[in-house]
TIBARO-464732 format. One line per 10 residues: their letters; for each residue x, y, z of N, C-alpha, C, CB. Coordinates in nm, 3 decimals. Glycine has a CB too. Example, Ala and Ser with C-alpha at 12.3 -4.5 7.8 and 13.67 -1.06 7.14 Angstrom:
<pts>
AS) 1.319/-0.569/0.780/1.230/-0.450/0.780/1.320/-0.330/0.780/1.131/-0.447/0.905 | 1.285/-0.225/0.708/1.367/-0.106/0.714/1.290/0.003/0.787/1.408/-0.060/0.572
</pts>
This chain:
<pts>
XXXXXXXXXX) 10.234/-0.890/8.458/10.263/-0.941/8.590/10.148/-0.900/8.681/10.400/-0.890/8.644 | 10.092/-0.994/8.752/9.976/-0.971/8.836/10.003/-1.016/8.979/9.855/-1.043/8.779 | 9.952/-0.942/9.075/9.943/-0.989/9.213/9.796/-1.020/9.235/9.998/-0.881/9.318 | 9.770/-1.142/9.279/9.633/-1.185/9.300/9.613/-1.232/9.443/9.595/-1.296/9.200 | 9.491/-1.219/9.492/9.459/-1.264/9.628/9.329/-1.344/9.625/9.448/-1.144/9.725 | 9.315/-1.430/9.726/9.193/-1.508/9.743/9.151/-1.502/9.889/9.214/-1.655/9.697 | 9.022/-1.506/9.911/8.966/-1.510/10.046/8.913/-1.648/10.080/8.854/-1.407/10.059 | 8.912/-1.741/9.980/8.850/-1.872/9.999/8.944/-1.986/9.961/8.722/-1.882/9.918 | 9.069/-1.977/10.002/9.169/-2.081/9.982/9.191/-2.119/9.836/9.130/-2.204/10.059 | 9.174/-2.022/9.744/9.207/-2.044/9.605/9.092/-2.079/9.513/9.305/-2.149/9.597
XXXXXXXXXX) 8.970/-2.082/9.563/8.857/-2.110/9.473/8.831/-1.993/9.379/8.730/-2.140/9.555 | 8.850/-1.871/9.426/8.829/-1.751/9.345/8.946/-1.656/9.368/8.694/-1.681/9.381 | 9.004/-1.603/9.259/9.118/-1.512/9.267/9.079/-1.376/9.213/9.239/-1.568/9.190 | 9.130/-1.272/9.278/9.106/-1.134/9.236/9.241/-1.067/9.211/9.024/-1.057/9.344 | 9.255/-1.000/9.098/9.377/-0.925/9.069/9.373/-0.796/9.149/9.391/-0.896/8.916 | 9.476/-0.775/9.233/9.481/-0.656/9.317/9.588/-0.557/9.271/9.506/-0.695/9.462 | 9.677/-0.599/9.182/9.776/-0.510/9.121/9.824/-0.575/8.993/9.896/-0.482/9.218 | 9.852/-0.492/8.892/9.907/-0.546/8.768/9.995/-0.443/8.701/9.795/-0.591/8.673 | 10.081/-0.493/8.615/10.174/-0.409/8.540/10.183/-0.467/8.401/10.314/-0.401/8.610 | 10.176/-0.382/8.301/10.171/-0.428/8.162/10.283/-0.362/8.082/10.033/-0.398/8.098
XXXXXXXXXX) 10.348/-0.439/7.998/10.450/-0.386/7.909/10.447/-0.463/7.779/10.591/-0.393/7.974 | 10.445/-0.390/7.670/10.452/-0.453/7.538/10.555/-0.378/7.456/10.312/-0.455/7.466 | 10.654/-0.449/7.407/10.759/-0.386/7.329/10.733/-0.396/7.180/10.893/-0.448/7.362 | 10.781/-0.298/7.108/10.776/-0.302/6.961/10.882/-0.400/6.913/10.797/-0.159/6.898 | 10.877/-0.444/6.789/10.967/-0.545/6.735/11.112/-0.534/6.782/10.965/-0.538/6.587 | 11.183/-0.644/6.774/11.321/-0.646/6.820/11.329/-0.670/6.969/11.391/-0.516/6.784 | 11.449/-0.656/7.024/11.470/-0.680/7.167/11.420/-0.561/7.247/11.618/-0.707/7.197 | 11.339/-0.588/7.344/11.292/-0.485/7.436/11.304/-0.540/7.578/11.145/-0.442/7.404 | 11.365/-0.463/7.665/11.374/-0.502/7.805/11.274/-0.424/7.887/11.515/-0.482/7.860 | 11.219/-0.484/7.987/11.122/-0.416/8.073/11.150/-0.452/8.218/10.977/-0.452/8.035
XXXXXXXXXX) 11.136/-0.356/8.303/11.149/-0.377/8.447/11.016/-0.341/8.510/11.267/-0.291/8.508 | 10.949/-0.442/8.562/10.818/-0.421/8.621/10.825/-0.428/8.771/10.719/-0.524/8.568 | 10.741/-0.349/8.835/10.733/-0.349/8.981/10.588/-0.332/9.021/10.822/-0.237/9.042 | 10.541/-0.418/9.106/10.405/-0.410/9.160/10.412/-0.405/9.310/10.319/-0.529/9.113 | 10.313/-0.341/9.371/10.302/-0.336/9.516/10.156/-0.348/9.556/10.364/-0.205/9.572 | 10.133/-0.415/9.666/9.997/-0.427/9.719/10.005/-0.441/9.870/9.923/-0.550/9.656 | 9.909/-0.383/9.937/9.894/-0.400/10.082/9.771/-0.485/10.104/9.883/-0.261/10.158 | 9.789/-0.596/10.175/9.680/-0.690/10.199/9.666/-0.713/10.348/9.704/-0.824/10.124 | 9.546/-0.701/10.398/9.519/-0.727/10.539/9.482/-0.874/10.555/9.404/-0.633/10.593 | 9.576/-0.955/10.601/9.553/-1.098/10.619/9.499/-1.120/10.760/9.685/-1.180/10.596
XXXXXXXXXX) 9.376/-1.167/10.767/9.313/-1.194/10.896/9.283/-1.341/10.917/9.185/-1.114/10.909 | 9.293/-1.421/10.809/9.265/-1.565/10.817/9.367/-1.638/10.731/9.119/-1.597/10.771 | 9.478/-1.682/10.791/9.586/-1.744/10.714/9.546/-1.879/10.653/9.708/-1.764/10.802 | 9.440/-1.940/10.701/9.397/-2.067/10.642/9.319/-2.047/10.512/9.311/-2.145/10.742 | 9.260/-1.930/10.490/9.178/-1.905/10.372/9.236/-1.800/10.277/9.042/-1.862/10.414 | 9.306/-1.699/10.330/9.358/-1.591/10.248/9.496/-1.626/10.194/9.364/-1.460/10.328 | 9.514/-1.611/10.064/9.640/-1.643/9.998/9.674/-1.532/9.900/9.633/-1.781/9.927 | 9.803/-1.524/9.864/9.854/-1.432/9.764/9.931/-1.514/9.662/9.945/-1.320/9.829 | 9.921/-1.476/9.534/10.003/-1.541/9.432/10.047/-1.437/9.330/9.924/-1.657/9.364 | 10.158/-1.468/9.266/10.213/-1.386/9.159/10.190/-1.461/9.029/10.366/-1.354/9.182
XXXXXXXXXX) 10.132/-1.395/8.933/10.100/-1.457/8.805/10.165/-1.374/8.695/9.946/-1.468/8.784 | 10.232/-1.439/8.603/10.299/-1.370/8.494/10.246/-1.424/8.362/10.453/-1.387/8.502 | 10.190/-1.338/8.280/10.134/-1.377/8.151/10.239/-1.353/8.043/10.002/-1.298/8.119 | 10.291/-1.459/7.984/10.394/-1.447/7.883/10.340/-1.408/7.746/10.470/-1.577/7.872 | 10.209/-1.416/7.726/10.152/-1.380/7.597/10.207/-1.467/7.487/10.178/-1.234/7.566 | 10.237/-1.406/7.374/10.292/-1.483/7.262/10.430/-1.428/7.228/10.198/-1.476/7.138 | 10.506/-1.507/7.157/10.639/-1.463/7.117/10.746/-1.515/7.211/10.645/-1.312/7.111 | 10.861/-1.455/7.202/10.977/-1.498/7.280/10.992/-1.408/7.403/11.106/-1.496/7.195 | 10.941/-1.454/7.514/10.942/-1.375/7.638/11.019/-1.453/7.743/10.796/-1.344/7.687 | 11.097/-1.381/7.823/11.174/-1.444/7.929/11.147/-1.373/8.062/11.325/-1.443/7.896
XXXXXXXXXX) 11.132/-1.450/8.165/11.130/-1.399/8.302/11.261/-1.444/8.363/11.004/-1.450/8.385 | 11.347/-1.351/8.393/11.484/-1.385/8.432/11.500/-1.400/8.582/11.579/-1.279/8.382 | 11.599/-1.480/8.618/11.636/-1.501/8.757/11.787/-1.505/8.770/11.574/-1.629/8.811 | 11.836/-1.493/8.890/11.980/-1.492/8.914/12.004/-1.537/9.057/12.041/-1.351/8.887 | 12.110/-1.611/9.078/12.141/-1.658/9.214/12.216/-1.556/9.297/12.221/-1.784/9.207 | 12.269/-1.451/9.234/12.349/-1.355/9.309/12.284/-1.217/9.323/12.482/-1.340/9.245 | 12.167/-1.197/9.261/12.098/-1.068/9.273/11.947/-1.091/9.266/12.145/-0.969/9.162 | 11.871/-0.997/9.319/11.725/-1.008/9.317/11.671/-0.965/9.180/11.663/-0.922/9.428 | 11.680/-1.054/9.084/11.631/-1.024/8.950/11.479/-1.038/8.944/11.697/-1.118/8.846 | 11.427/-1.148/8.993/11.283/-1.171/9.006/11.259/-1.213/9.149/11.229/-1.280/8.904
XXXXXXXXXX) 11.189/-1.130/9.224/11.173/-1.161/9.365/11.043/-1.105/9.420/11.291/-1.108/9.444 | 11.006/-1.155/9.536/10.889/-1.109/9.610/10.934/-1.078/9.752/10.774/-1.216/9.609 | 10.888/-0.965/9.805/10.921/-0.925/9.942/10.790/-0.909/10.019/11.006/-0.791/9.944 | 10.782/-0.974/10.134/10.667/-0.960/10.222/10.712/-0.885/10.347/10.606/-1.098/10.258 | 10.632/-0.787/10.390/10.662/-0.713/10.512/10.538/-0.712/10.601/10.708/-0.568/10.480 | 10.556/-0.744/10.725/10.446/-0.736/10.820/10.440/-0.593/10.872/10.465/-0.839/10.937 | 10.326/-0.529/10.849/10.311/-0.389/10.892/10.261/-0.379/11.036/10.214/-0.316/10.799 | 10.189/-0.480/11.082/10.139/-0.478/11.220/10.016/-0.566/11.232/10.106/-0.335/11.264 | 9.973/-0.588/11.354/9.855/-0.670/11.379/9.729/-0.584/11.365/9.863/-0.734/11.520 | 9.623/-0.647/11.312/9.496/-0.575/11.297/9.389/-0.638/11.382/9.452/-0.573/11.153
</pts>
């Protein structure tokens, strides 16, 4: 799971946080959490995206309508 940012409206992306998990054979569950602080000064050019690499095999990214199973939270810390 990667958090990526761009300064040029998506022409070039930089990974600013990542989390890696690989399970040994059989069922393995993983709970990943990433955090990044980004100073957004130009909303027309600066973007954030979440990228998930499923690799190979049987991988699931789960969701749920009644709980925050897979979610993103944005918080404004203040003006710069």
